[in-house]
N, C-alpha and C positions, 0 to 999 in steps of 0.2 A: 505494498501499500505505501502512496506515497506523500509525501508530506501532506501537498491539499489535501485530498481523501482521508487523512486522518482528519486533521483540522471542519474540514465539514463534515467528517461525521460527529467529532465532538460539538459540532454546535448543534447536528440536529437531535443533539441527547441532551441536550439540557434541559431541564424541568424548569417547568415558574413557575414552585410553591407558593400561596397566597402567604402574606405573613407571620399570621397565626401559625401556618403547617410550618412555617422557617423557626419560630420562638419553640415551636413542638421541638423541633426537630433537636437544640440546641438545650432546652429541659432534659431533655430524656438522656443527649450525655452523659450530663450531669452524672447520670446512677449506673453508668457501667465505669465513669472513672468521676469519683467526685473532687470536689478542688479542692479539696485539701491534701488529695494525692502528691498534687504536682511538687510537692517541698521535697520528697523524696529522689537522694541518692545513696545507691547502697552497690558502688562497684562487684562485680566476683571475684574470684579469687581466680580466675585464669581472663579477666581483663588486660588487652594486648600488650605488648612492653611499647611504652612510649617511642622510644628513641627508631625502634625497630618500625612503627608507623611514615615517623619522617623520615629515614631513612630510605623509607618504603617508595613514598613521594620526593625525595630524588633523584630519584632513576631517572624519570623521564624530564629532566632539568639538565641544565648547562654545567656539567661540575664542575668547571673551577669558582661559579659563579655563588655552589651549597656553602663554604664555608662562613660568605658574604650572612647569608641566610643565618645562622648559627650561630656568627657572633651577635648580629643584630639582636637573638633572640632569646640571649642568654645574658643581658645588661639586663633588667628586671622580672620576675615572673607580668608582669604588666606585657611585657613585649614579647617575652615568651606568646601570652595569650592570644596576642594579635595572631601567633604564625601559626597556631592550633587548633581551627577550623577541624584538620580533619579527626581529632583527636577528639574533642565535644559535638563532635557528631556522630562518635563512634560510641558513643558513650550517652549519646541523649538518644539514638533510637532503642536503651532498655530504660527511659524512661518513661510518666503514664502519656494516652496522648487521649484528646475526647472524640480523636475522630474526625476531626474536622482540617481540610486543608485550605490552602491558600498558596499564593507563590512568592515565596521564601529569599527571604536577601541572602541567606547561608552563612553571612558573617558578622552580622549585623551587632557589634562590638561598637564600644559609644567613641571607637575612633571613627569606622566607616562611618560619621555623619560628619557635616560640616554644610558650608555654604558657597556659592557660585555664578554664578551667571545666568537668568532667563536669554531663550533669546527674544526676549523683549527687553532686555539689559535693568534687568533688577536683581538684586540679591534676596538672591529664594536658599530657606533650610533645610535639604533632603538627606537622607541615605546617596553615598555614592563610589559606590564596590559595591558589585551585583558578578565578582569573580564562580560565584558559588549557587547562584542563582538556580529554583528549580521548585515544583510544588516540592507541599510537602507540610509538616503538622506547623500551623502557629506555633506552640509554641514555643518551638525552637527557633527560632529567632528571638522569642520575649527571652529565654533562659540565656539562650548568649552576648543577648545586650544585661541581663538584667547581672549574672556573672561578673561582667566587665563594669558593670560601677564598683561591684564590692574589691575585684581587684585592680582596680585602680583607686580607691580608699584605704585600702592598708599600705600599698605604697605613698599614698601622701600623708599619713598617721592620723585615721579619723578611727575611734574608737569604736565597737558592734554597732550597740546604739544608733550610732548617727549613722553607718552604715546603711544599716537595715532602714531605717527612714527612710532614706532615698534612689534605693532599690522598690520601696515600698512603693515611692510618688512616683517615680520610671511608670510601674507596673500600673498605679490607681489612674495614674494617664492614658494607656493604654488602653484600663477599662472604659475608662470616661470616655472616651472619645468612640470608641468603639460603638459604645450604646447609643451616641451623639450620633453617629452617622449612622446608625440605623435605624431613624426616625429622619433621614435626608433621603430625598429622588435621588438615583442616581445617578442624574450630568451633575448637582449639586454636590455630591463626594467625588465626581470624577474632578471637576475644578476645583477643590481642595486644597489648599496648598498652603506654606507659612512662609509668610511672606517681609523679610528681614524689617523692613524701614516700621509692618505695625507691632510686631517684635519689639525692637526700638520703644517706640512710645511706650507700649507698657513699662517697662524695663525702664522709663524715665522716671515715671512714678513712683516705681516699688522697688529697684536696687538701688544699693548703697553706694554712693558716689565713687568709691571707690574701684567696683564695679565695674560699673557703668562706663569709665574712662577705660580701661585694663579691652572694654567689648568695642568701645567705637574707635580704641586705639587700630586689635583686632582686624574689625573689617575695613574699613581706611585703607590697610596695608593689605588685602586680599582683593582690594579695589586697582592695586599694582601687578599683582600675578597674571600676567596674560603672556600675549605672541611675544611681541615689542619688549616686555623684560626680559624674557626668555633668549630674545635674539641680543641684545646689549652685554646676557652676564656667558652664554654658551657660543658667542661666533668670533669668530675673526676675522679680515677679509685678508686675502689670500690670493694673486695675484686676479686683483679685479674684482674677486666674487668673494661671496659671507662662506667661512669652513664653519663647521660647528667644532668647540677645540675639542680637543682628548684629554680623560680625566681618567686615565686606566685605575682599574679597570668598571669603576665606575662609571663614565661614558668614555667610547672603544668607536672613536669613528667608522664606517665602513669598509672603506679600503685600506683601513687597518686591520681588520680582522682577516679580513681576502686578500691575503700578498700575495703578490704575483699573477691574480685577478684584472686583468686592462678595467682600469672606472669604466670607458665606456661602455662593457660588457656588463657588469655590474649593470648599474642605470638601463641598461636595455632590463635586464631582469624586473628592473622596481618598478618603469614603467608602468610595466605589465600589472605589477602585484596591484599601484594604483586607482589605476580601472576598473583594476574589478572591484574593488573597494568601494570607488564611486562611483560602479554600477545600483551597489543594493541602500545608496543614500538618498533617502525624496528629492525629488525633481529636480526641486528648485535648488535644493542642495549642490546640488549634481555641477548645474549651470554656475553655480559662484563657484566649485572648486577647480570649476575648468579654468575659471578665468588667474589660478595662478601652477606657478611650476617650478618642478621640484628641480630642488639647489644640492642638498645634503642632506645624509641618512647617518645616523650612529644606532648605536647599542647603548639605555641605557638602566642601568637597576634603580627599583623602584621599591618601596615599599618595607615591610617584612615575610610577609608571608605569600607573598610573588617573589621575590627574590629567588634567583634560578630561574623563573621561564623566563623564554623572549621575550623581549621589549627593545621594539627604536621609539626612536624618532626621526621624526621628519619633515627638517627647514624646507619651504617652500617662497614663493614671492611673488605678488603679486602686479601690480600696478611700479611699480619701481622699487627699489632696494630697501625705499624707510615700509612695506608695503610687506610684513614678512606673515606667514604662516606655521605655528607649531603643532604637527602634529606628533601624536602615540599610540602605534600601534604594538596591542600589548596579546601576546600570547594565548590563547581559552585554551584548557586543559580542562577535562571532563569533570561537574561539582565535585566536589567529594561529599556530597548528597547521595551522588546517584547509585548505591553499592547496600545503601540504607531506606534510601523510598523506591525514587524507580527513575527508569533512564528518562533522557533527555525523549521527546519526540522528533525535535529537530534535527538533521545531519549536523551542523557542522557549530559546535560550540563557540564559537565567535557570535553564529547567532542567534545561540542561547539567551549570551548575555548582552545581547540588544534586544531581545525581546522581554525577556524578565526586567532590561532598565527603562523602557520605553512603559512595559505593563506601572511596576511600582512607583516610578517620579514624579511626580507633577509635570515637571519639564527638564527633557535632556539638550546635549548638547546638540547644535544644530548636523555638527558631524559625525554623529554617531552612526555605525555601519565594520561591515567584516569583511573576511576573505580566505584567501586559504593561501599559502602558503609552500613552495617548495624546497627543501632543503637541498644542500647540495652533499647530504648522507641522504639525498633521495625519499626523506619523511615528509610528506604531507601536512603542515602542521596549521590550525585553524585561530586566527588571529580578530580584534575585532580592534576598530579605532575609531578616535575624540580626539578634542584639542589636548593639549598637550596640559596649557591652564587654560582660563577663563573665569579670572576672580575669584577663581579656590584657596577657602582659609576651612582652616582643621582648629578645633579648640586646643588651647596648654592648658591638657589636663594634669600636668605634673603641677601647674603649683594652683590649683582650685581649689576653694575654702567651700565648706559642704555646704555653704549656702550656693553657691554658685552649682556644682555639681550638681543638686539639689533641686536649681532650672531647667541645668545642662540635660541633667536625667529625664523633664519632664515634655522638654521638648523631643527627646529623642524617643520615648515615649506617646509622644503625639504622634509624632510621623513615622513611625514603625503602625502603627495603628490606623493609618490612612491609607498608606503603603497597603494592606493586607486588608484595607474595607473595598482596594480595588479588582482583586480578583479572590476574593473570599465568601462567605459570605457571613454577610458585618452579623444579619438579625441574627443568624443560628447562635455564631459566636458571642455577641453581644448578652445574648441572653442565657447562655451556659456561664459565663464572667458573673452575669448577677449585679443588685447593687450594691454586695454587700463589698467587706476586703480578704473575701476569704483567700482570692487567689493572688491575692495580692503581700500576704503572709507570709502564703507558702511559697512561694518563689523566693522569698527576698531570705526563708530558711534554707531554700535548695541553695542561692548566692552563696551563702557564706561556703555552704559545704562544699559545690564545686571551687569554692576559691581556696580550699583548702585540698584539694586536690589540683588544681595545679598547680600549689604551688611543692607538691610532691611531683607533679612531673619536670618543674620548672628545676628541682633540685639533681631530677633524674638528668635532665640536661648537662646539667652545670658539671654535675659526675662525671657521665662520658667524655667530656670535652677535654678531662683533665687524667682520663688515663688512656686518653688516646683511640678509644673508641673513635672520634668522632673529628672533624679537622674543622678550627672557629676562628676566621679571621673579625676581629673586632679593630673599635674604631672602624668602619666606614660606612 
């Protein structure tokens, strides 16, 4: 069956239950999985070795970059958590579930939320990483977010009571938002978003002056992060043409990686890749991209969990040398959720990421698309593309005071609920959650227990590095 036939069949099989029937589905799910059960996390004695899981994941990555990943994960329990989506997916597969599904982010920790520019040139707050997106139990995203708050709170020295209050606030915001959106029309839900200017208006009334000042400074900084800033920072003129400056191993121009291959041969293949990627864009964006010419390409190390996957940055120029566009083409491997939920219904993992991002985000990058690339090793890999930076900004978690993390957690909870409401049965999930805080308290308990597990797994990593089982490069 082709992907089109699969989608047509799925659409034909959609049930359109009444509101009362959807409420009944949610309430019935409580009988099978009581909300208080979500506090449970009791790993079995045969839980997989966390280092073995990371080593298995590294097999498909660029070998010389994997030690950088381990080095970044070894900095702290929180940086370890950021790179441990596979480990938590394996654990969540054995936790209680209501049986209600949504499009999952798959890696919804608090550092994967942030601000960026909408196509209308307004700052919006949303989820910004979808490498692991796949349909699955909505609870998994909520628990990954909740545990990330507990792990970050420990790192910042917050007491247990404060951490639990932060998690309950975030989960409470998720629950309240799902219930609120359950009363709205489908189009109202679809158009819902968190506009930063609206958020700042509220903060000016409620937030302490110091927090407000830091936030305004961070937002001003985010607005400077665009292709022009990257152009000034990452390039220099060589023989009259801008070139990306190498900073091995973090940034390596493509002709330095493929030494001995003529530049014109490399770029003949690169132009084919760009044309393939461009064909997946919306028509007006294809026309816009055709106004730019490809100038240079480099491999760039990104993130924590993604280190070792193949990520390329491409410099393009428009009307003249002062009209740059930086794109990022990032490898999309199978989601870490696949072996615990279901396989993707689309052939390309790049398309999987793009589809999930469009479904969950209120506004997506205008150059969000995908392609396939066959490397010199003969292996065909999936990629997705977008702008490298477009007013992108993220919170400085390590300097947050408890009040700031509480507010940030609620923003993340609201955003995750809105994202889930676009694909899942928001009315059934809202009915399952209810108006009380039973679920909130249960997940706060889970988050603390899982933070303990994360610390044990982090120690396993540092022990593996110390023993020489794995190599780590720090400071990169």
